[in-house]
Backbone bond lengths (Angstrom), bond angles and torsions (degrees), N, CA, C in turn:
res aa  C-N    CA-C-N  psi(-1)  N-CA   C-N-CA  omega(-1)  CA-C   N-CA-C  phi
1 X - - - 1.452 - - 1.527 108.75 -
2 X 1.303 115.15 134.13 1.456 122.18 -178.51 1.530 110.66 -84.82
3 X 1.342 115.92 125.70 1.469 121.87 176.11 1.538 107.21 -135.26
4 X 1.330 116.98 85.21 1.466 119.36 -179.58 1.530 111.94 -55.49
5 X 1.313 115.85 132.85 1.460 122.12 -173.80 1.529 113.52 -72.44
6 X 1.326 118.21 -24.20 1.468 120.49 -176.03 1.533 113.07 -81.69
7 X 1.323 117.21 -5.37 1.461 121.07 -178.85 1.518 111.55 -98.16
8 X 1.337 115.47 164.89 1.461 122.50 171.71 1.522 106.89 -114.39
9 X 1.331 116.78 154.78 1.457 121.68 -169.57 1.522 111.65 -132.80
10 X 1.358 114.94 164.89 1.457 120.31 175.32 1.523 109.28 -119.29
11 X 1.310 115.98 164.31 1.459 122.16 175.45 1.527 110.29 -62.17
12 X 1.344 116.98 -26.31 1.460 122.47 -177.82 1.525 112.99 -90.06
13 X 1.336 117.57 9.70 1.466 124.11 172.14 1.523 114.44 75.27
14 X 1.320 116.58 32.53 1.451 121.04 167.96 1.531 107.87 -101.23
15 X 1.307 116.41 155.96 1.458 121.19 175.22 1.527 109.06 -122.86
16 X 1.313 115.48 158.92 1.450 119.92 172.29 1.514 110.16 -145.50
17 X 1.323 114.28 144.14 1.456 123.09 175.81 1.516 106.22 -116.70
18 X 1.319 116.22 114.94 1.469 121.14 -175.94 1.523 109.12 -98.89
19 X 1.345 114.91 132.97 1.454 121.24 178.54 1.524 108.61 -145.04
20 X 1.325 116.33 111.89 1.467 122.61 176.56 1.521 113.34 52.54
21 X 1.317 116.54 45.87 1.455 120.62 175.14 1.517 115.70 85.89
22 X 1.329 117.48 -4.02 1.457 121.62 175.66 1.520 108.27 -114.68
23 X 1.326 116.33 156.30 1.461 119.99 -179.02 1.515 110.42 -137.61
24 X 1.312 114.88 141.90 1.461 122.53 169.87 1.516 106.26 -98.85
25 X 1.346 116.98 137.85 1.458 122.69 -173.48 1.523 109.83 -124.76
26 X 1.333 115.06 143.18 1.463 120.86 174.49 1.512 109.57 -156.09
27 X 1.332 115.96 -176.48 1.460 119.75 172.55 1.517 108.08 -103.76
28 X 1.303 115.76 155.46 1.453 121.20 -176.37 1.531 111.91 -77.18
29 X 1.323 115.11 164.35 1.465 121.00 175.60 1.524 110.14 -60.25
30 X 1.327 117.27 -35.63 1.464 122.05 177.60 1.527 110.34 -59.22
31 X 1.325 117.08 -47.76 1.465 121.63 -180.00 1.522 110.87 -67.55
32 X 1.335 116.90 -42.61 1.463 120.13 -179.49 1.524 111.05 -61.36
33 X 1.318 116.98 -40.66 1.465 120.60 178.68 1.530 110.75 -66.02
34 X 1.305 117.08 -42.15 1.471 121.04 -178.89 1.532 111.59 -65.72
35 X 1.331 116.96 -35.93 1.461 120.63 179.75 1.520 112.72 -72.59
36 X 1.307 117.00 -33.15 1.459 120.51 -172.08 1.518 109.26 87.27
37 X 1.321 116.60 -168.72 1.462 121.12 -175.77 1.525 111.29 -62.18
38 X 1.323 115.63 117.63 1.466 121.02 179.51 1.524 108.84 -72.73
39 X 1.338 116.34 130.28 1.463 121.26 -179.61 1.526 112.97 -115.38
40 X 1.331 117.02 -18.49 1.465 119.70 -178.81 1.523 109.65 -155.00
41 X 1.326 114.65 142.58 1.467 121.87 177.07 1.517 109.45 -129.47
42 X 1.311 115.74 139.87 1.464 121.60 168.78 1.518 105.27 -118.76
43 X 1.323 116.08 107.44 1.462 121.99 -175.69 1.525 109.91 -104.25
44 X 1.340 117.10 159.11 1.468 119.00 178.27 1.523 110.63 -65.24
45 X 1.315 116.24 153.39 1.465 120.78 -179.89 1.525 110.85 -82.07
46 X 1.325 114.89 145.78 1.462 121.09 176.12 1.526 108.30 -57.68
47 X 1.325 115.93 136.13 1.462 121.99 179.14 1.512 113.69 93.00
48 X 1.329 117.97 -12.28 1.464 119.32 178.93 1.520 110.19 -82.42
49 X 1.321 114.34 158.15 1.462 122.68 177.28 1.518 108.19 -97.76
50 X 1.334 117.07 131.42 1.458 121.24 175.76 1.518 108.38 -117.26
51 X 1.320 115.78 148.66 1.464 121.97 -179.84 1.523 110.33 -106.56
52 X 1.310 116.83 139.19 1.460 121.74 177.25 1.519 110.12 -55.81
53 X 1.331 116.01 128.94 1.453 121.53 177.20 1.511 115.12 84.40
54 X 1.338 117.58 -4.87 1.460 121.58 -178.95 1.530 110.56 -98.44
55 X 1.324 115.92 150.01 1.458 121.02 177.06 1.528 109.72 -64.50
56 X 1.333 115.82 134.79 1.465 119.66 179.90 1.528 111.44 -134.67
57 X 1.326 116.81 5.43 1.453 120.23 -179.85 1.514 111.01 -178.91
58 X 1.327 115.17 -168.89 1.464 120.87 -177.53 1.518 109.40 -147.19
59 X 1.324 115.69 143.94 1.457 122.80 177.47 1.524 107.25 -123.87
60 X 1.350 116.30 129.61 1.459 119.96 -176.56 1.522 111.21 -125.50
61 X 1.328 114.63 141.87 1.456 123.26 172.31 1.521 107.02 -127.50
62 X 1.329 119.07 172.85 1.469 119.55 179.44 1.531 113.50 -60.09
63 X 1.316 117.67 -25.38 1.468 120.52 -175.68 1.519 114.91 -112.15
64 X 1.335 117.94 -8.51 1.470 119.41 -175.76 1.526 110.72 -154.37
65 X 1.304 114.63 158.94 1.463 122.14 171.63 1.517 106.63 -137.13
66 X 1.321 115.93 141.90 1.452 119.82 -176.66 1.519 110.10 -142.36
67 X 1.326 115.45 143.47 1.456 119.74 172.96 1.519 109.24 -69.03
68 X 1.316 115.05 148.52 1.451 123.09 172.67 1.520 106.53 -102.19
69 X 1.323 116.91 126.00 1.459 121.97 -178.90 1.519 109.78 -107.24
70 X 1.303 116.49 139.05 1.458 119.97 178.12 1.522 109.90 -77.18
71 X 1.325 117.77 129.89 1.457 120.34 178.72 1.531 113.75 -80.45
72 X 1.328 116.13 -5.14 1.465 120.60 -178.90 1.525 108.55 -153.60
73 X 1.322 115.40 160.55 1.465 120.75 173.80 1.515 108.84 -91.90
74 X 1.324 115.62 142.33 1.447 119.70 177.03 1.513 111.95 162.47
75 X 1.330 114.64 -178.80 1.460 122.02 -179.86 1.520 109.62 -91.90
76 X 1.330 116.50 132.53 1.460 121.60 177.82 1.526 108.49 -72.02
77 X 1.340 115.26 123.22 1.463 121.48 -178.32 1.520 112.61 -97.50
78 X 1.331 116.36 -30.71 1.461 120.68 -173.59 1.524 108.85 -160.57
79 X 1.314 116.74 148.74 1.465 122.12 170.73 1.523 107.57 -121.12
80 X 1.308 115.95 154.22 1.455 121.73 -178.09 1.530 109.11 -82.37
81 X 1.321 116.81 88.85 1.460 121.26 -177.36 1.529 112.48 -69.27
82 X 1.316 118.86 -17.72 1.471 121.43 176.03 1.530 110.72 -61.05
83 X 1.336 116.58 -25.03 1.466 120.30 179.55 1.526 112.31 -71.00
84 X 1.338 117.87 -16.73 1.461 120.34 175.22 1.523 110.23 -60.34
85 X 1.328 116.23 -39.29 1.464 121.74 -179.19 1.523 112.64 -89.46
86 X 1.316 117.64 -26.49 1.466 120.98 -177.11 1.529 111.15 -142.48
87 X 1.343 117.55 74.43 1.464 119.10 179.87 1.527 113.53 -66.29
88 X 1.331 117.93 -16.76 1.470 120.28 179.56 1.529 112.40 -69.79
89 X 1.338 117.95 -10.01 1.472 119.97 174.37 1.524 110.30 -61.06
90 X 1.334 116.70 -26.15 1.469 120.53 175.93 1.529 109.76 -60.83
91 X 1.343 117.26 -35.49 1.461 121.71 178.46 1.522 112.30 -81.53
92 X 1.328 116.21 -45.83 1.465 119.68 -172.95 1.521 113.74 -78.02
93 X 1.320 118.07 -27.21 1.471 121.31 -177.57 1.525 110.20 -147.11
94 X 1.349 117.69 62.41 1.471 119.44 -173.69 1.526 114.37 -62.19
95 X 1.339 118.33 -24.05 1.466 120.57 -176.98 1.531 113.16 -100.71
96 X 1.337 117.04 3.67 1.465 118.93 178.86 1.535 109.22 -132.64
97 X 1.312 119.38 -99.97 1.462 121.41 -175.33 1.526 113.02 -67.92
98 X 1.327 118.15 -13.89 1.461 121.95 178.62 1.516 114.32 -89.94
99 X 1.336 118.06 14.46 1.476 120.03 176.99 1.522 108.62 -61.39
100 X 1.342 116.75 157.26 1.462 121.27 -173.22 1.525 114.28 -104.78
101 X 1.338 116.85 -53.35 1.460 119.27 -179.67 1.521 110.18 -154.75
102 X 1.346 114.07 165.59 1.466 121.33 176.99 1.519 107.95 -121.98
103 X 1.324 114.54 145.77 1.458 118.42 178.92 1.511 111.73 -142.96
104 X 1.346 114.03 156.65 1.466 121.50 172.41 1.519 105.01 -84.62
105 X 1.302 116.82 114.61 1.465 122.31 -171.30 1.519 111.21 -79.70
106 X 1.330 115.31 129.64 1.456 122.37 172.94 1.525 111.16 -109.12
107 X 1.329 116.16 -32.09 1.462 120.17 -177.33 1.519 109.73 -156.18
108 X 1.329 115.82 128.98 1.458 121.95 173.46 1.518 106.51 -112.09
109 X 1.315 116.18 118.28 1.467 120.37 -176.41 1.520 110.63 -110.10
110 X 1.311 116.75 116.70 1.456 121.17 170.52 1.508 116.61 70.69
111 X 1.313 118.78 28.13 1.463 120.51 178.56 1.524 110.54 -66.82
112 X 1.320 114.88 141.70 1.461 122.23 -178.06 1.521 111.25 -100.18
113 X 1.311 115.80 150.07 1.462 120.75 171.27 1.527 108.38 -74.14
114 X 1.317 117.07 168.50 1.467 121.37 177.38 1.526 111.29 -59.50
115 X 1.333 117.45 -41.72 1.468 120.44 -179.95 1.528 111.75 -65.16
116 X 1.325 116.92 -43.45 1.468 120.38 179.49 1.524 110.43 -65.69
117 X 1.325 116.79 -37.95 1.462 119.81 179.24 1.535 110.80 -67.81
118 X 1.310 117.40 -42.80 1.469 120.81 178.32 1.526 110.44 -60.29
119 X 1.308 117.58 -40.59 1.468 121.24 177.57 1.530 110.21 -64.56
120 X 1.326 116.72 -41.02 1.468 121.26 177.32 1.530 110.60 -59.74
121 X 1.322 117.27 -45.13 1.471 121.40 -179.77 1.524 111.93 -64.61
122 X 1.315 116.10 -33.83 1.469 119.69 -179.65 1.522 110.75 -63.75
123 X 1.321 117.84 -23.75 1.466 122.08 -178.33 1.533 112.15 -102.44
124 X 1.324 117.42 -3.66 1.465 120.81 -178.79 1.512 109.03 -91.52
125 X 1.311 116.22 132.87 1.463 121.63 179.14 1.527 109.18 -118.14
126 X 1.347 116.72 147.35 1.458 120.78 174.52 1.500 112.81 68.31
127 X 1.318 116.99 -141.64 1.445 123.33 -178.56 1.521 109.46 -65.01
128 X 1.338 118.46 127.20 1.457 120.21 -176.81 1.510 114.72 -69.54
129 X 1.300 119.60 -12.61 1.459 121.08 -177.34 1.497 110.75 -103.48
């Protein structure tokens, strides 16, 4: 299982990459594998405020649907519109072209290091959510 060391993670299997007060957000390879092939995404709208730990969207596959939780509080700056045409990028490249949205970070609550997240996954069974 891939757990890039430069990212921060949540218990709910989202990742974030913080750079100068902004963050790119996605779901982890662990979550993408558990969901199966993603067929539809409902992402937060640009300009909306999301709260750390709160549901801000939905991810659907043929066999499962899961809420998307924001790993940080802040204003949504951008969504990955390329996923409208190819939502499977979430599965094939969850840490690069499969990113979900970007936000101006106001608060990051309880983010995990790569090592802590890997340990969490080692104890998680079945559906990650």
